[in-house]
C-alpha positions in Angstrom: 32.1 -35.2 16.4 33.3 -34.8 20.0 35.2 -31.7 20.9 38.3 -31.9 23.1 36.7 -29.9 25.9 33.3 -31.6 25.6 31.6 -32.7 28.8 30.6 -36.4 28.6 28.3 -37.9 31.2 27.4 -41.5 32.0 23.8 -42.7 31.5 21.7 -45.8 32.1 19.0 -46.4 29.5 15.7 -47.9 30.8 12.4 -48.9 29.2 9.4 -47.4 31.0 6.0 -48.9 31.8 3.7 -45.9 32.6 0.0 -45.2 33.0 -2.0 -42.0 32.4 -3.7 -40.4 35.3 -4.9 -36.8 36.1 -3.7 -35.5 32.8 -0.1 -36.8 33.2 1.9 -39.9 32.9 3.2 -41.8 35.9 6.0 -44.4 35.8 4.8 -47.8 37.0 8.0 -49.7 36.4 11.3 -49.5 34.6 13.6 -52.1 33.2 17.3 -51.6 32.4 18.2 -51.8 28.7 21.8 -50.7 28.8 24.2 -49.2 31.3 27.4 -47.2 30.8 26.3 -45.1 27.9 28.3 -41.9 27.5 26.6 -38.8 25.9 28.0 -35.4 25.3 26.1 -32.5 27.0 25.9 -30.9 23.5 24.1 -33.9 21.9 21.0 -32.7 20.1 17.7 -34.7 20.0 18.3 -35.5 16.3 21.8 -36.9 17.1 20.4 -38.8 20.1 17.6 -40.4 18.1 20.1 -41.3 15.3 22.4 -42.9 17.9 19.4 -44.8 19.4 18.4 -46.1 15.9 21.9 -47.3 15.1 21.9 -49.3 18.4 18.4 -50.7 17.7 16.8 -49.0 20.8 14.5 -47.1 18.4 13.1 -48.4 15.1 13.1 -46.5 11.8 9.3 -46.3 12.3 9.9 -44.0 15.2 11.1 -41.2 12.9 8.8 -38.2 13.5 6.9 -40.1 16.1 9.0 -39.5 19.2 10.2 -36.4 21.1 12.7 -35.7 23.8 11.8 -34.3 27.2 15.1 -33.0 28.7 14.5 -32.7 32.5 17.8 -33.1 34.3 18.9 -35.8 35.2 16.4 -37.6 32.8 16.4 -37.6 29.0 12.9 -39.1 28.4 11.9 -40.3 25.0 8.1 -39.9 24.6 5.5 -40.7 22.0 4.9 -37.4 20.2 1.1 -38.1 19.8 0.4 -38.8 23.5 3.4 -37.8 25.5 3.7 -41.4 26.8 7.2 -42.0 28.1 8.8 -45.1 26.5 12.5 -44.9 27.2 14.7 -42.8 29.4 18.4 -42.0 29.8 19.1 -41.5 33.5 22.3 -39.6 34.2 24.5 -41.5 36.7 26.7 -38.5 37.5 26.3 -35.2 39.4 25.8 -32.1 37.3 
């Protein structure tokens, strides 16, 4: 449910190709999946993952296997077991 005063922001969803080096993950490349996605600032990780599954950006198999790294302006979906970034919402608006 979106409240009347809710702040909505425009995002672009990208898939990520990354490699592990020096204890962290580095993006090698990204590919646009979808543009013009609007998300409320109050969207919880659970709501976001549900939204992504309904749009076939995440599979049902991903339940319990992904986590969200919220580092403005990136909302990065990572594999829970390794921290590998797989998808990212990139905000296209100023905060």
